[in-house]
N, C-alpha and C positions, 0 to 999 in steps of 0.2 A: 443663456447658460452655455457654457463652453464644454465640449466633449473632452474627456480626459482619456488617454490611452494606457495609463498605469505602467508605462515602460520603466519608470524609475523604481518600482517595487516588484515588478514581475519576476525577476530572477533572484531575489534575495533569499537567503536561507530561512527555513521555518523557525520561528522563535521557540526557544527552549527555556523553561523556567529554571532559575537557579535555586529556588526554594524547594520545589516539588520534583521528586523523581518521576520519570515517565510511567504511565500505567501499563501493566502487562496486557497482552492481547486478549486473554480470557475475560478479565474484568472490563476491558473496553468493549468487547462484544456483548457482554451482559447488559450494558446500557441500552442496547437496541433490541433485546429479546422481548417477546410479547409479555404482557402483564395482565393478570386476572383481576379485574376490578370487582367482580362478583364472586368471591370465594364460595365454593359449595354449589354454584349454579349448575355445573356439569352433572354433579351427583343428583340434583333435583330433577334435571331433565331425564337422566337415565332411569330414575325411579318412576317417573311419570310414564315413560315409554314402556316399562315392563308390564306385560299383559297378565291379567288374572281372569279366571273363569268363574261364572256363577255355579252354585251347588247344583249338580245334576238332579233333575226330578225323576223320581222312581214311580212307576205305575204299580198298581195292585199286584199284578203278576210277578213283577221283579221283587217286590217286598216278600211275597209268599215264597218264592224260590229261595231268597236269601235266608228266610226263617227256617226253611227245610234244611239248607246247608248248615246253618248253625246247630240245628238239632243233631245232624249226623256228626258234627265235630264234638258236640257235647258227649255223645255216646263213646267216641273213640279217642278222647283227649289224653287218656293215660298212655297211649302209644306215641304221643308227641308227633303227630303227622305233619308233613310239610305242606304249608298252605300259602297261596299267594292271595294277599288281601288287597283289594282295590278300594281305596278310601279317599275321601275328600279332606284336604288339609287347608284350613283357613289361612289367609295371608295375615301376617302380624302388622304390616304397615298400611295396607289399604284394603278396600272392600273387594271381596272375591277370594279366590284361592286357586288350587290346582288339584287334579286327580293324580294320585300317587299309587304306585305298585310297590308292595313290600312282600318279599318271600322269606319265610323262615319256618322253623319248627315250633309248633304250638306248645306252650307250657301249660297254660291254664285258660279256661273259658268260664268266666264268672257271670252268671245270669243276674244275680242280685245287684251287682255293681254295673252291669251292662258293658263289660269290657273283656277283651281278649288280650292275653299276655304271651309273648314269644320268648324262647329261650335266650334271646339276645337282650331281653329287657324291654323291648319295644312294646308299648301298650296302645291299643286302639279301642275306641269306644264304639259301641254298636250304632249309634246314630250317624257316625261318620262313614260307615261301611257303604260301599256302592255295590261290590260284588266279592265273592270268594271263589277261588279256583283251586282245585286239587283233584288228584286221581280218585279220591273218595266219592266225588260227585258225578261220576260217569253215568250212573243209573238215573240221576235226577234230570239230566239234560237231554 
């Protein structure tokens, strides 16, 4: 087989179609951009990497102290004291959750339903409570 040097076509002008107009640069560049074969894969990876924590275990002393704090709040709920509630919020998408702090003025403490309501409308159930913080509890701690 004989080697060819292509000198006969080396300096010819580039062929231009008479039927199709040339593609603009943006569309031409888009041909070479990356393509996501697995749509939603990045979201799944991000969700899997998101950390959740198990519900904190409370000892008998912590439960007793929390019950005392709830009793104090029950007595003075008419004054709408400012309380910081530390509670556990379960994750909606996967197992576990997170410990959240919420500060607000207490509107109602309902023992029968086992929940506390703040003036903002936020409702927390007693089983989710981890701790309560307020100036009212200085004598308890």
